[in-house]
TIMIMI-973059 format. One record per residue (C-alpha): x, z, y. Coordinates in Angstrom, 1 decimal. Last residue first. Layout:
REM TIMIMI-973059
pt east:X, up:Z, north:Y
...
***
This chain:
REM TIMIMI-973059
pt east:38.8, up:9.7, north:-97.5
pt east:39.8, up:8.3, north:-93.8
pt east:40.5, up:11.2, north:-92.3
pt east:42.5, up:12.6, north:-95.3
pt east:44.7, up:9.8, north:-95.6
pt east:45.4, up:9.8, north:-91.5
pt east:46.4, up:13.1, north:-91.8
pt east:48.9, up:12.6, north:-94.6
pt east:50.0, up:9.9, north:-92.2
pt east:50.8, up:11.5, north:-89.4
pt east:53.1, up:13.9, north:-91.8
pt east:55.2, up:10.6, north:-93.0
pt east:55.7, up:9.5, north:-89.2
pt east:56.9, up:12.9, north:-88.6
pt east:59.3, up:12.5, north:-90.6
pt east:60.2, up:9.3, north:-89.6
pt east:60.6, up:10.1, north:-86.2
pt east:62.7, up:13.7, north:-86.9
pt east:65.0, up:11.6, north:-89.3
pt east:65.5, up:9.2, north:-85.8
pt east:66.1, up:12.1, north:-83.8
pt east:63.6, up:13.0, north:-81.0
pt east:63.9, up:13.8, north:-77.2
pt east:62.9, up:10.0, north:-76.2
pt east:60.5, up:9.2, north:-79.1
pt east:56.7, up:9.6, north:-77.5
pt east:53.8, up:8.7, north:-79.0
pt east:50.8, up:8.0, north:-77.1
pt east:47.4, up:7.6, north:-79.1
pt east:44.8, up:5.2, north:-79.8
pt east:41.6, up:3.7, north:-77.8
pt east:41.2, up:0.4, north:-77.0
pt east:39.5, up:-1.0, north:-80.3
pt east:37.2, up:1.9, north:-79.8
pt east:35.8, up:0.7, north:-76.4
pt east:37.3, up:3.5, north:-73.9
pt east:34.9, up:5.5, north:-71.7
pt east:35.3, up:6.0, north:-68.1
pt east:38.5, up:6.8, north:-65.8
pt east:40.3, up:7.0, north:-69.1
pt east:44.3, up:9.0, north:-69.6
pt east:42.4, up:11.2, north:-71.7
pt east:41.0, up:8.2, north:-73.8
pt east:44.7, up:7.2, north:-74.6
pt east:45.0, up:10.3, north:-77.0
pt east:48.2, up:11.9, north:-76.0
pt east:50.6, up:13.7, north:-79.5
pt east:52.5, up:16.2, north:-80.4
pt east:51.7, up:16.4, north:-84.8
pt east:52.1, up:20.3, north:-84.9
pt east:49.3, up:19.7, north:-87.7
pt east:46.1, up:21.1, north:-85.4
pt east:47.7, up:18.6, north:-82.9
pt east:47.4, up:15.8, north:-85.6
pt east:42.9, up:16.8, north:-86.2
pt east:43.1, up:17.6, north:-82.1
pt east:44.6, up:13.7, north:-81.5
pt east:42.3, up:12.3, north:-84.6
pt east:39.3, up:14.0, north:-82.6
pt east:40.5, up:12.4, north:-78.9
pt east:41.3, up:9.0, north:-80.8
pt east:37.9, up:7.9, north:-81.7
pt east:36.2, up:8.6, north:-85.1
pt east:34.7, up:5.1, north:-85.9
pt east:38.4, up:3.8, north:-85.1
pt east:39.9, up:5.7, north:-87.6
pt east:37.1, up:4.9, north:-90.2
pt east:37.8, up:1.0, north:-89.6
pt east:41.8, up:1.3, north:-89.9
pt east:43.5, up:-0.3, north:-87.1
pt east:43.8, up:2.4, north:-84.6
pt east:45.8, up:1.4, north:-81.3
pt east:49.3, up:2.5, north:-81.0
pt east:51.0, up:3.3, north:-77.4
pt east:55.0, up:3.7, north:-76.9
pt east:57.1, up:6.3, north:-75.6
pt east:60.5, up:6.5, north:-73.7
pt east:60.8, up:3.4, north:-71.6
pt east:61.0, up:0.0, north:-72.2
pt east:60.0, up:-3.0, north:-74.4
pt east:56.5, up:-2.2, north:-75.5
pt east:54.3, up:-4.3, north:-77.2
pt east:50.9, up:-2.0, north:-78.7
pt east:51.7, up:-0.3, north:-82.0
pt east:49.6, up:-0.7, north:-84.5
pt east:47.9, up:2.1, north:-86.8
pt east:46.2, up:3.0, north:-89.9
pt east:47.5, up:0.3, north:-92.7
pt east:50.9, up:0.0, north:-90.8
pt east:51.8, up:4.0, north:-91.2
pt east:54.4, up:4.0, north:-94.3
pt east:56.6, up:1.2, north:-93.5
pt east:55.8, up:-0.4, north:-90.0
pt east:55.3, up:3.5, north:-88.5
pt east:58.6, up:3.8, north:-90.0
pt east:60.2, up:1.0, north:-88.5
pt east:58.4, up:2.0, north:-85.1
pt east:59.9, up:5.0, north:-85.1
pt east:63.4, up:3.6, north:-86.1
pt east:63.3, up:1.2, north:-83.4
pt east:62.6, up:3.5, north:-81.0
pt east:65.0, up:5.8, north:-82.3
pt east:67.7, up:3.3, north:-82.1
pt east:66.5, up:2.1, north:-78.1
pt east:66.7, up:6.0, north:-76.8
pt east:70.2, up:6.1, north:-77.7
pt east:71.4, up:2.7, north:-76.5
pt east:69.7, up:3.9, north:-73.3
pt east:70.7, up:7.2, north:-73.0
pt east:74.4, up:5.8, north:-73.2
pt east:74.1, up:3.3, north:-70.7
pt east:72.2, up:5.9, north:-67.9
pt east:74.5, up:8.0, north:-68.4
pt east:77.2, up:5.3, north:-67.4
pt east:75.2, up:4.4, north:-64.6
pt east:75.2, up:8.0, north:-63.6
pt east:79.0, up:8.1, north:-64.0
pt east:79.5, up:5.7, north:-61.8
pt east:81.7, up:7.7, north:-59.3
pt east:79.6, up:7.0, north:-56.2
pt east:76.1, up:8.1, north:-58.4
pt east:78.1, up:11.4, north:-59.3
pt east:79.2, up:11.9, north:-55.8
pt east:76.0, up:11.1, north:-54.1
pt east:74.0, up:13.5, north:-57.3
pt east:76.4, up:16.0, north:-56.4
pt east:75.7, up:15.8, north:-52.1
pt east:71.8, up:15.6, north:-53.0
pt east:72.1, up:19.2, north:-55.2
pt east:74.0, up:20.8, north:-52.3
pt east:71.6, up:19.5, north:-49.4
pt east:68.2, up:20.7, north:-51.2
pt east:65.8, up:18.7, north:-52.0
pt east:63.3, up:18.7, north:-49.3
pt east:59.3, up:18.9, north:-49.5
pt east:59.2, up:21.2, north:-46.7
pt east:55.7, up:19.4, north:-45.7
pt east:56.3, up:19.3, north:-41.7
pt east:60.0, up:17.8, north:-43.0
pt east:58.4, up:15.5, north:-45.1
pt east:55.7, up:14.4, north:-42.4
pt east:58.2, up:13.5, north:-39.7
pt east:60.2, up:11.3, north:-42.4
pt east:57.1, up:10.1, north:-43.1
pt east:55.6, up:8.9, north:-39.7
pt east:59.0, up:7.5, north:-39.0
pt east:59.5, up:5.5, north:-41.9
pt east:55.9, up:3.9, north:-42.6
pt east:56.5, up:0.7, north:-40.3
pt east:60.0, up:0.2, north:-42.5
pt east:58.1, up:-0.3, north:-45.8
pt east:59.1, up:3.0, north:-47.5
pt east:61.3, up:3.3, north:-50.8
pt east:60.3, up:7.1, north:-52.2
pt east:62.8, up:8.9, north:-53.7
pt east:62.8, up:11.9, north:-56.5
pt east:64.5, up:15.1, north:-57.4
pt east:63.3, up:18.1, north:-58.7
pt east:66.8, up:18.7, north:-60.6
pt east:64.5, up:20.6, north:-63.2
pt east:62.9, up:17.4, north:-64.5
pt east:66.6, up:16.3, north:-65.9
pt east:68.5, up:13.1, north:-65.8
pt east:67.4, up:9.6, north:-66.7
pt east:63.8, up:10.8, north:-66.4
pt east:63.5, up:13.5, north:-63.7
pt east:65.9, up:11.7, north:-61.4
pt east:62.6, up:9.6, north:-60.0
pt east:61.9, up:6.4, north:-58.3
pt east:58.5, up:5.4, north:-56.2
pt east:58.4, up:2.3, north:-54.5
pt east:55.7, up:1.8, north:-51.6
pt east:54.5, up:-2.2, north:-52.0
pt east:53.1, up:-3.7, north:-48.5
pt east:56.4, up:-5.2, north:-46.8
pt east:54.7, up:-8.7, north:-46.6
pt east:57.7, up:-10.8, north:-48.4
pt east:57.3, up:-8.5, north:-51.6
pt east:59.2, up:-9.7, north:-54.8
pt east:62.0, up:-6.9, north:-54.3
pt east:59.1, up:-4.1, north:-54.4
pt east:57.8, up:-5.4, north:-58.0
pt east:61.0, up:-4.2, north:-59.2
pt east:63.4, up:-6.6, north:-61.1
pt east:62.6, up:-6.5, north:-64.7
pt east:65.4, up:-4.5, north:-66.6
pt east:67.7, up:-6.7, north:-68.3
pt east:67.3, up:-8.0, north:-71.8
pt east:64.7, up:-6.2, north:-74.4
pt east:65.4, up:-2.6, north:-74.3
pt east:64.7, up:-1.2, north:-70.8
pt east:65.3, up:2.6, north:-70.0
pt east:65.6, up:2.2, north:-66.6
pt east:62.4, up:1.5, north:-65.6
pt east:61.7, up:5.0, north:-66.3
pt east:59.0, up:6.6, north:-63.1
pt east:59.0, up:2.9, north:-61.7
pt east:55.6, up:4.1, north:-59.5
pt east:55.2, up:0.9, north:-57.2
pt east:52.2, up:2.0, north:-54.6
pt east:50.8, up:-0.5, north:-53.2
pt east:49.1, up:-0.5, north:-49.7
pt east:46.4, up:-2.6, north:-48.5
pt east:45.3, up:-5.7, north:-46.1
pt east:43.1, up:-7.6, north:-48.3
pt east:45.1, up:-11.0, north:-48.0
pt east:48.4, up:-9.3, north:-48.4
pt east:47.8, up:-7.0, north:-51.3
pt east:46.0, up:-9.3, north:-52.8
pt east:49.0, up:-11.8, north:-52.7
pt east:51.1, up:-9.2, north:-54.0
pt east:48.8, up:-8.0, north:-56.4
pt east:48.4, up:-11.5, north:-58.0
pt east:52.3, up:-12.6, north:-57.5
pt east:52.8, up:-9.4, north:-60.2
pt east:49.7, up:-10.7, north:-62.3
pt east:51.4, up:-13.8, north:-62.8
pt east:55.3, up:-12.3, north:-63.4
pt east:53.9, up:-10.0, north:-66.4
pt east:53.3, up:-6.4, north:-65.9
pt east:55.3, up:-4.1, north:-68.4
pt east:52.9, up:-2.6, north:-71.3
pt east:53.9, up:0.6, north:-72.2
pt east:49.8, up:2.0, north:-72.7
pt east:50.1, up:5.1, north:-71.3
pt east:51.3, up:4.7, north:-68.1
pt east:52.6, up:0.8, north:-67.3
pt east:56.5, up:0.2, north:-68.2
pt east:57.8, up:-2.1, north:-65.2
pt east:54.3, up:-2.4, north:-63.4
pt east:53.3, up:1.5, north:-62.8
pt east:50.8, up:0.7, north:-60.5
pt east:48.7, up:2.6, north:-57.7
pt east:46.4, up:0.3, north:-55.2
pt east:45.8, up:1.0, north:-51.9
pt east:42.6, up:1.8, north:-48.8
pt east:40.8, up:-0.9, north:-51.3
pt east:39.1, up:-3.8, north:-50.0
pt east:37.0, up:-5.9, north:-52.4
pt east:35.8, up:-2.8, north:-54.6
pt east:33.6, up:-3.8, north:-57.8
pt east:34.4, up:-6.9, north:-58.1
pt east:37.7, up:-6.9, north:-56.6
pt east:38.5, up:-4.3, north:-59.9
pt east:37.0, up:-6.7, north:-62.0
pt east:39.0, up:-9.7, north:-61.5
pt east:41.9, up:-8.2, north:-60.9
pt east:41.8, up:-7.1, north:-64.8
pt east:45.5, up:-6.4, north:-65.2
pt east:46.9, up:-7.8, north:-68.2
pt east:48.0, up:-6.5, north:-71.9
pt east:44.9, up:-7.3, north:-73.7
pt east:42.7, up:-5.7, north:-70.9
pt east:44.5, up:-2.7, north:-68.4
pt east:41.3, up:-2.5, north:-66.1
pt east:42.2, up:-1.6, north:-62.5
pt east:39.1, up:1.3, north:-62.3
pt east:37.6, up:2.6, north:-58.6
pt east:38.3, up:5.8, north:-57.5
pt east:37.5, up:7.1, north:-54.5
pt east:40.0, up:9.4, north:-52.6
pt east:39.4, up:12.5, north:-51.8
pt east:42.9, up:13.9, north:-50.8
pt east:43.2, up:16.2, north:-54.0
pt east:42.2, up:13.2, north:-55.8
pt east:44.8, up:11.3, north:-54.7
pt east:47.4, up:14.0, north:-56.1
pt east:45.2, up:14.8, north:-59.4
pt east:45.1, up:10.5, north:-60.0
pt east:48.7, up:10.0, north:-59.5
pt east:49.7, up:12.5, north:-61.9
pt east:47.1, up:11.9, north:-64.7
pt east:48.3, up:8.5, north:-64.8
pt east:46.7, up:5.4, north:-65.8
pt east:43.5, up:4.1, north:-68.0
pt east:42.6, up:2.6, north:-66.3
pt east:45.1, up:1.4, north:-63.5
pt east:44.0, up:3.1, north:-60.1
pt east:42.6, up:1.2, north:-57.2
pt east:41.5, up:3.1, north:-54.4
pt east:38.2, up:3.6, north:-51.9
pt east:38.5, up:6.3, north:-49.0
pt east:35.9, up:8.9, north:-50.0
pt east:38.1, up:11.7, north:-47.9
pt east:41.1, up:10.2, north:-46.2
pt east:44.2, up:8.9, north:-47.8
pt east:47.3, up:7.6, north:-46.6
pt east:49.3, up:10.3, north:-45.3
pt east:48.2, up:12.9, north:-47.5
pt east:48.3, up:11.1, north:-50.6
pt east:51.1, up:9.5, north:-49.6
pt east:53.0, up:13.4, north:-49.9
pt east:51.0, up:14.3, north:-53.0
pt east:52.6, up:11.3, north:-54.8
pt east:55.9, up:12.2, north:-53.6
pt east:55.4, up:15.2, north:-54.4
pt east:54.5, up:14.8, north:-57.7
pt east:57.9, up:12.4, north:-58.3
pt east:59.9, up:15.3, north:-57.1
pt east:61.2, up:17.5, north:-54.6
pt east:62.0, up:14.4, north:-52.0
pt east:64.5, up:11.8, north:-50.3
pt east:63.0, up:8.9, north:-48.7
pt east:64.7, up:5.7, north:-48.6
pt east:63.8, up:3.5, north:-46.0
pt east:66.9, up:4.3, north:-43.3
pt east:69.2, up:3.5, north:-46.4
pt east:68.6, up:0.1, north:-46.6
pt east:66.1, up:-1.8, north:-48.3
pt east:65.4, up:-4.6, north:-51.1
pt east:64.8, up:-3.5, north:-54.5
pt east:66.1, up:-5.4, north:-57.2
pt east:66.5, up:-2.9, north:-59.9
pt east:69.9, up:-2.1, north:-61.0
pt east:71.9, up:-3.3, north:-58.2
pt east:69.8, up:-3.4, north:-55.4
pt east:68.3, up:0.4, north:-56.8
pt east:71.7, up:1.6, north:-57.2
pt east:72.9, up:0.5, north:-53.1
pt east:69.9, up:1.9, north:-52.2
pt east:70.3, up:5.1, north:-53.9
pt east:74.0, up:5.6, north:-52.7
pt east:72.9, up:5.0, north:-49.0
pt east:70.6, up:7.6, north:-49.3
pt east:72.5, up:10.2, north:-50.6
pt east:75.5, up:9.5, north:-48.0
pt east:72.5, up:9.8, north:-45.3
pt east:71.7, up:13.0, north:-46.7
pt east:67.9, up:13.1, north:-46.6
pt east:64.6, up:12.3, north:-44.8
pt east:66.3, up:12.5, north:-41.5
pt east:66.1, up:16.0, north:-40.4
pt east:68.2, up:18.4, north:-42.5
pt east:69.2, up:21.6, north:-42.0
pt east:72.5, up:23.3, north:-42.1
pt east:75.0, up:23.3, north:-45.0
pt east:75.4, up:19.7, north:-44.6
pt east:76.5, up:20.1, north:-41.1
pt east:78.3, up:23.2, north:-41.3
pt east:81.2, up:21.5, north:-44.0
pt east:80.5, up:21.2, north:-47.5
pt east:83.8, up:21.2, north:-49.5
pt east:83.6, up:24.4, north:-51.9
pt east:79.8, up:23.7, north:-52.8
pt east:80.9, up:19.8, north:-53.2
pt east:83.5, up:20.9, north:-56.0
pt east:81.5, up:23.2, north:-58.0
pt east:78.7, up:21.1, north:-57.9
pt east:81.1, up:18.4, north:-58.9
pt east:82.6, up:20.0, north:-61.6
pt east:79.3, up:21.3, north:-63.1
pt east:77.9, up:17.9, north:-63.4
pt east:80.4, up:16.9, north:-65.6
pt east:80.1, up:19.5, north:-67.7
pt east:76.6, up:20.1, north:-67.4
pt east:75.4, up:15.9, north:-68.5
pt east:72.2, up:16.6, north:-69.4
pt east:72.7, up:15.0, north:-73.2
pt east:70.9, up:18.1, north:-74.9
pt east:68.2, up:17.1, north:-72.5
pt east:66.4, up:14.3, north:-74.5
pt east:64.4, up:12.9, north:-72.1
pt east:60.4, up:14.2, north:-71.3
pt east:57.3, up:12.6, north:-70.6
pt east:56.4, up:12.5, north:-74.2
pt east:55.9, up:14.7, north:-77.0
pt east:55.8, up:12.6, north:-80.4
pt east:57.4, up:14.8, north:-82.3
pt east:58.0, up:18.8, north:-80.9
pt east:60.1, up:19.5, north:-78.1
pt east:58.3, up:22.7, north:-77.5
pt east:55.4, up:24.2, north:-79.9
pt east:51.7, up:23.2, north:-80.2
pt east:51.9, up:21.2, north:-77.1
pt east:50.4, up:22.1, north:-73.8
pt east:48.7, up:18.2, north:-72.8
pt east:45.9, up:19.9, north:-70.6
pt east:44.5, up:17.5, north:-68.3
pt east:45.6, up:17.7, north:-65.0
pt east:43.2, up:20.9, north:-63.2
pt east:41.8, up:20.1, north:-59.9
pt east:40.4, up:23.5, north:-58.7
pt east:42.6, up:24.2, north:-56.4
pt east:42.8, up:21.2, north:-54.4
pt east:38.6, up:21.1, north:-54.0
pt east:39.1, up:24.8, north:-52.6
pt east:41.9, up:23.8, north:-50.4
pt east:40.5, up:21.1, north:-49.0
pt east:37.7, up:23.2, north:-48.1
pt east:39.5, up:25.6, north:-46.9
pt east:39.8, up:29.2, north:-48.4
pt east:38.3, up:31.7, north:-48.1
pt east:39.5, up:33.8, north:-50.8
pt east:36.0, up:34.4, north:-52.1
pt east:35.4, up:31.2, north:-52.3
pt east:33.4, up:30.5, north:-55.6
pt east:30.1, up:31.5, north:-54.3
pt east:30.6, up:28.7, north:-51.5
pt east:29.7, up:26.4, north:-54.0
pt east:31.0, up:23.4, north:-55.6
pt east:34.8, up:23.8, north:-56.3
pt east:36.4, up:20.3, north:-57.9
pt east:36.3, up:19.6, north:-61.4
pt east:38.6, up:17.1, north:-62.1
pt east:39.5, up:17.7, north:-66.5
pt east:36.2, up:16.3, north:-67.2
pt east:37.7, up:12.9, north:-65.3
pt east:40.3, up:12.0, north:-68.2
pt east:37.7, up:11.8, north:-70.8
pt east:38.0, up:14.9, north:-73.3
pt east:35.1, up:13.6, north:-75.8
pt east:33.1, up:16.6, north:-76.2
pt east:30.1, up:16.1, north:-74.0
pt east:30.1, up:12.5, north:-75.8
pt east:29.6, up:9.7, north:-73.6
pt east:27.5, up:7.0, north:-74.8
pt east:25.7, up:6.2, north:-71.1
pt east:22.9, up:8.2, north:-69.5
pt east:20.0, up:5.7, north:-68.4
pt east:19.0, up:3.6, north:-65.0
pt east:15.8, up:2.0, north:-64.7
pt east:14.3, up:-0.6, north:-66.5
pt east:13.9, up:-4.0, north:-64.7
pt east:17.6, up:-4.0, north:-64.5
pt east:19.3, up:-1.6, north:-66.7
pt east:21.6, up:0.6, north:-64.8
pt east:24.1, up:2.5, north:-67.4
pt east:25.3, up:6.0, north:-66.1
pt east:28.9, up:7.7, north:-66.8
pt east:30.9, up:4.2, north:-66.9
pt east:33.0, up:5.3, north:-63.7
pt east:31.3, up:2.5, north:-61.7
pt east:27.8, up:3.6, north:-62.9
pt east:28.2, up:7.0, north:-61.6
pt east:29.8, up:5.8, north:-58.4
pt east:26.5, up:4.1, north:-57.9
pt east:24.2, up:6.5, north:-59.1
pt east:26.2, up:9.0, north:-56.8
pt east:25.6, up:6.3, north:-53.6
pt east:21.8, up:5.9, north:-54.4
pt east:21.1, up:9.2, north:-54.4
pt east:22.5, up:9.6, north:-50.7
pt east:20.8, up:6.5, north:-49.8
pt east:17.5, up:8.0, north:-50.5
pt east:17.7, up:10.8, north:-48.8
pt east:17.7, up:14.2, north:-50.2
pt east:15.4, up:16.9, north:-50.3
pt east:16.0, up:17.1, north:-54.2
pt east:12.4, up:16.2, north:-55.5
pt east:11.7, up:13.5, north:-52.7
pt east:15.5, up:12.1, north:-53.4
pt east:14.8, up:12.3, north:-57.2
pt east:11.3, up:10.3, north:-57.2
pt east:13.2, up:7.5, north:-54.4
pt east:16.4, up:7.0, north:-56.7
pt east:14.0, up:6.5, north:-59.8
pt east:13.6, up:9.4, north:-62.5
pt east:16.8, up:9.5, north:-64.7
pt east:16.8, up:7.8, north:-68.7
pt east:18.1, up:9.4, north:-71.1
pt east:20.1, up:6.9, north:-73.2
pt east:23.1, up:9.3, north:-74.0
pt east:22.2, up:13.2, north:-73.4
pt east:21.8, up:14.7, north:-69.9
pt east:22.3, up:18.7, north:-70.8
pt east:25.2, up:17.6, north:-72.7
pt east:28.2, up:19.5, north:-70.9
pt east:29.6, up:16.2, north:-70.1
pt east:26.3, up:14.6, north:-68.8
pt east:25.3, up:17.8, north:-67.0
pt east:28.8, up:17.5, north:-65.4
pt east:28.6, up:14.4, north:-63.9
pt east:25.1, up:15.3, north:-62.8
pt east:26.4, up:18.0, north:-60.9
pt east:29.6, up:16.3, north:-59.5
pt east:27.6, up:12.8, north:-58.5
pt east:24.9, up:15.3, north:-56.3
pt east:27.5, up:17.0, north:-54.3
pt east:29.0, up:13.4, north:-53.9
pt east:26.2, up:12.1, north:-52.6
pt east:25.6, up:15.2, north:-50.2
pt east:29.6, up:15.0, north:-49.0
pt east:31.5, up:17.9, north:-50.0
pt east:31.6, up:21.7, north:-48.7
pt east:28.9, up:22.7, north:-51.5
pt east:26.1, up:25.2, north:-50.4
pt east:23.4, up:22.1, north:-49.9
pt east:23.6, up:21.5, north:-53.7
pt east:24.3, up:25.0, north:-54.4
pt east:21.0, up:25.3, north:-57.4
pt east:19.2, up:21.9, north:-57.1
pt east:20.7, up:19.9, north:-60.3
pt east:19.9, up:21.7, north:-63.3
pt east:16.8, up:22.5, north:-62.0
pt east:15.9, up:19.2, north:-60.5
pt east:16.3, up:17.6, north:-63.6
pt east:14.2, up:19.9, north:-65.3
pt east:11.3, up:18.9, north:-62.2
pt east:12.1, up:15.2, north:-62.5
pt east:11.2, up:14.6, north:-66.1
pt east:14.0, up:13.5, north:-68.4
pt east:12.8, up:9.9, north:-69.9
pt east:14.0, up:9.4, north:-73.7
pt east:16.0, up:6.1, north:-74.2
pt east:15.9, up:4.9, north:-78.1
pt east:14.4, up:0.8, north:-77.4
pt east:14.1, up:0.0, north:-80.8
***
């Protein structure tokens, strides 16, 4: 039985028309945001049939192409469904779902611009990352942070004192080179040995954190409405950076531990760039296999797009040596590689690096100096010595052993106590892994609701749906569980608490 309902054009007009002409964004994008907001707020409910593009264009005073473009984007993101011969309908999306896109709401009217900001400023300041605030700091299973109690304070304090005393005038001056040459050389040598990255010091660009790196790439590579591929589910920091540049997102789905390139090509055959986390996919934790790595490099060469390889925590691989970076396999220089010290040492260092194809070195170095995203020279000098003396690799090995023991402890606790409820996804790297639901009642409840219930009991976690470009099917939903900053006992105790919540939810 067809449960769809019609939504008359006048009612829809009342919801959408106010402010349409005042928005700084293109008209199709204004309409897209208004319809999406109406869906997420519950004004347009599941199975509602929208007016035809012809009728809507006439009523709203917009071109039919504008209506079609907005509909196409909403269909691609899963908000609308097109049924041949029947019309366009609202998809099954609950207004309470904490979908990833719901957290990015650009400014939409001049009334919201009392500060007289630029259009880019309006858009950028209105983008908010999903609210991942925890009930308290460092509560299992918080993810994304190392165990900072092991930060090498003594070793680095001695090095900082030494480089501060011995720094010469040139080292204390402005740096126009994209980073001190000694630091860039140390990073190039380290990456060649540990990650199989092929580069020289000139290709290394030092920036103030991985988010700064993403922001710079967005500024340099993306114009408004440029098509890009982004993993679905995928990393929120990349989404916010590229969204601020006005990118048009196209999902590269992660299905059964594989990247679904066929779907991505079908929906968008010629992206401007593709953003990937191949060594430890964020958030699912899967590692891109050799066939998929070869495929993305071949596609990048064939369709002339850039590949952003975010290697955010690849140092922590527990099953053999870390897989070689995608960049090292790239023969056509289409890969831009990102790395950071935030996961291996501390986020407070605000230090990351970009490995650039040779043709991009000059424009990126100029842009870096103009943006002011440089890392203080004293920090670079200290980290150079820390790396060259071998202390950095010693620290990584120590933390890898520690984190692996904690990972094994959490996996064991899940197997013993929570096997009826959740199943870990295969992951042999990083500082977190994802779990999917097994119990039928949990599958029915959905990961957003389950995540909220766990948070109420002081159990930190993140639902996979919060990273999704569109609604995830029940069997694709789950939770992201971090283990790096917690002892084995803390992880086991937290698993017991989690199981108690699950038991109450399935009663």
